[in-house]
N, C-alpha and C positions, 0 to 999 in steps of 0.2 A: 462303513468306516467304524472301527472298533472304538470303545471308550478310551482305550490306552492311547490310540493315535490322536484322538481329540484332546486328551489331557496333555500330551506332549506338545501339540501345536499351541494350546493355550499357554503352557509354560514358556515356550519359546517366544510367543508374542509378548508375554508379560516381561520377559527378560530384555527383549529388544526395546520395548517401551521404556523400561527403567533406564537403560543405557542412554537413551535420548533425552529423557526428562530429568535425570539426576543432576546435571549441571544447573538447570533452571531451578530445580527445587533447592539446591544448595545456595544459589544466589538469593532466592527468596528468604531463606532462613538467615543468611548473613546480613540482610537488610535490617534485621531487628537485633543485631549483636553489636557490642562495643568492639573497638579495635583489638582489645585484649582477648575477647572471646573468639574473634576470628582467627587469631594466631595461636590460640590455646592448644596445648597438647597435654592430655588427650582432648580431642575436639569437643566443643559444646554442641551437642546434637540438637537439643531443644532450646531455643532462645526465649527471652522474655518478650512476648509479642506486644507488651505495653510500652516497650522502649521505642520511642519514635523520634529520638534526637537526630538520627541520620536524615530522616525525611524533613524535619524542621530546618536543619542546617542547609540541606540541599535546596529546598524551595525558597528559603529566605534570600539566598544569593542568586538563584537562577530561575525564578518564576517567570521573568520576562522572556527568557529564551524558550521556555515551554510554551508560552503564549505565541511566540513566533512560529513554532512548529505547528500549532493548531491552525493559525491563520494561513500559513503557507500551504499546508496540506489540504484544508478545506477549499481554499481558493484555487489551488492547482487541480483538484478533483473536479470542481464545478466547471472551471474553464476548459479542461480537457473533455468533459462530457458534452459541453455546449458545442464544441467543434466536431467531436468524434461521431456523435449520433447522426446529425444531418449528412455528414460525409459517408458514413456506412450505409445509410438509407439510400442515398443517391447512387452509390456504387452497386447496390443490389438491384435497384429498380429502373435505373436509366440505362439505355443502350447507346454506346458511342465507341468510336474507334480508339483502340488502346486502353479499353476498360480494364482488361485483365492485367495488362502491363502496369497500369497505374496502381492497382491494388497490390500487386507483387512489389512494386517499388516502395510503396508506403510501408509494407512489412519489412523490407530489406533495411530501411533506415533504423529499425529497432535492433538490428544485429550489431550496430556500432556501439561499443561501450561508451557511456556518457562522458567518462573522464577523458576520452580521446579528443573530445571537442572542447575541453575546458579552456585551453589557451585562446582559441578564436572567440569563444563566448566571453572570456575575461576582457579581451581587447575591445570587443563591441560594447559591452556594458561600461567599461572604463571610459570609452569615447563619449558615450551617452550620459555619463555621470550617474549611472545606476548601480554601481558596485555597492555591496553591503546594504541593499534595500530589499524589502519584502516583495515588491512587484517583480523585481528581477528573478528571484527564486521561483515565484509563482509561474512566470513565463517559461523558465527553463524546465521545471518539473512537469508542467503541462505539456510542453513540447516533446519531451523525451518519452512521456507515457502515451502520447497521441497515437502513434502507430499501433501499439498494442490494443488500445481502446477501439480504434477503427476496425482492426482486423477481427477482433473477437465479437464486436457488435454486429459486424456483417453476418457472422454465422447465425446470430439470433434473428436478425431481420429476414434471413433466407428461410427460416422455419415458419414465417407467417404465410399462410396460403395466398397464392397470387390472386385467387378469385376474390378474396376480401379486399385487396388493394384495388382490383379492377372494378369491383362493385362500388367502392367509395368514389372512384373517378367517374363512373357512369352516373352516380347520383349528383354529380356537380361539384364535388370537393376539389379544391385546388391541391397541388402537390403538398403545399405546406399544411393545409388542413388534414390531408390524408396522413401525413407524417405525425402531426400533433394529436389528432383525434382517434386515429386507428392504429398506426404502427407502434407508437410509444406505449399505449395501454397494453397492447398484446405482448409486447416484448419487455414489460417492466421487470420481470424476474431476471432476464438476461442483463438488463441495464443495471440492476442492483449488483449482479455478480461482477460486471466490469468495474463499476464504481468502487466496489470493495477492494479489488485488486489494485486499482489506481491509488486508492487511499493508502493502502499498505506500502506500496512502492514509494510513494511520496513521503510518507511518515518516517520510513526507515532510511532514507537517502542520506549519505554522509559526505562522500567525496566532493560533490559539486558545492555543497554548502560550505565545506571546509575551504574550498578554493575561492569561492566568490564572496565570502563574508569575513569580517574581522571582528566586529563588535555588535553593531546595531541590529543586524538581521541574523545573527548567529542562531542556529536551531539547536534543539536539545541533543540530537546525536553528536554534534560537535562538542557540546558540553561534556558528555560522557567520555568522549575520547581524551579530553583534557585532564581527566583524573588519573591517567597513566602517564607519568613523567619519567625522565631519565633516572631520577634519584629515588622516586617513591611511587607506589601505586596505592591510591585511596580506595581500598576494597569496600569499605563501608558505604562510601558515597556511590561507587559504581553499582553496588547491589541495590541501593535504594533507587537510584536513577533507572536501573534496568526494570524494576517493577513498574515505575511510572511510565516508562517507554512502551512496555508491552500491553498496558491496560487499554488504551484507546483502540488499537486494532482488534483486541479480543472483544471489547464491548461492541464495537461497530460490526464485527462479524456476527456476533450473537444476535444483534438486532436485525441483521439482514439474513440470518440463517435460513429462514423459510424460503425467501426469494432465491438465495444462492443455490439451495438444493434443487428447487424447481428449475432454475436457470441452467444448471449443469446437466439436467436430464432432458431439456428441451430437444426434441427431435431424436431422442434415443430410440423411440418406437415409432415406426412409420405405419400409418393405417393403410 
């Protein structure tokens, strides 16, 4: 490969990266601008990064909804993993009639868009008196992410050598002990990968929260959507909220990065 071809590919990659990151970059810059600077012509390219009034105004009025998002996301992720990991381990290691059908059925439920079940879920939670509550959102988010978590976790548990599981059973471990003491430590990188994706899916979910909440349990994505009205769009608040919205997934992913890379490559090379 010639240097000219390498240079062309690098230039093309840089251009494509710029196309995808430019809107995010512009949103980040707009978070530190006044409303006059946002609409200024010619544009104000470099804002005053000490200008934090947009963040102060946003958090002073909406900090409780940001807290709702944190509680719901962490709760849904934890609940989803609590049910997904034992289910995935059982589907991989137990043999019973209809095993493959059950695994395929679990995956098929993920193909239904969550908003398609919004009306039945609304009726159920309304009957139970759980509308506009955090436990309701935690249950819904965990439920809709459960098929994905089970299916992906199965692939990681399959990569654990059967000899290790059999050795643990021969040594007298119960199935629960084998799961807790052997399978979970060996698949921790894969588990971190699944938890990261579940966290991101739950954190960014909008439609169900918009449908099932009104005030008390409203999450941060719903707050962001409220800044665009029929008469006006509050770009300064949207920009500030966008930065806050993308920070937790980025931080969570960076903390899990080592495990994610290891998890994504589990089983890539077979001895």
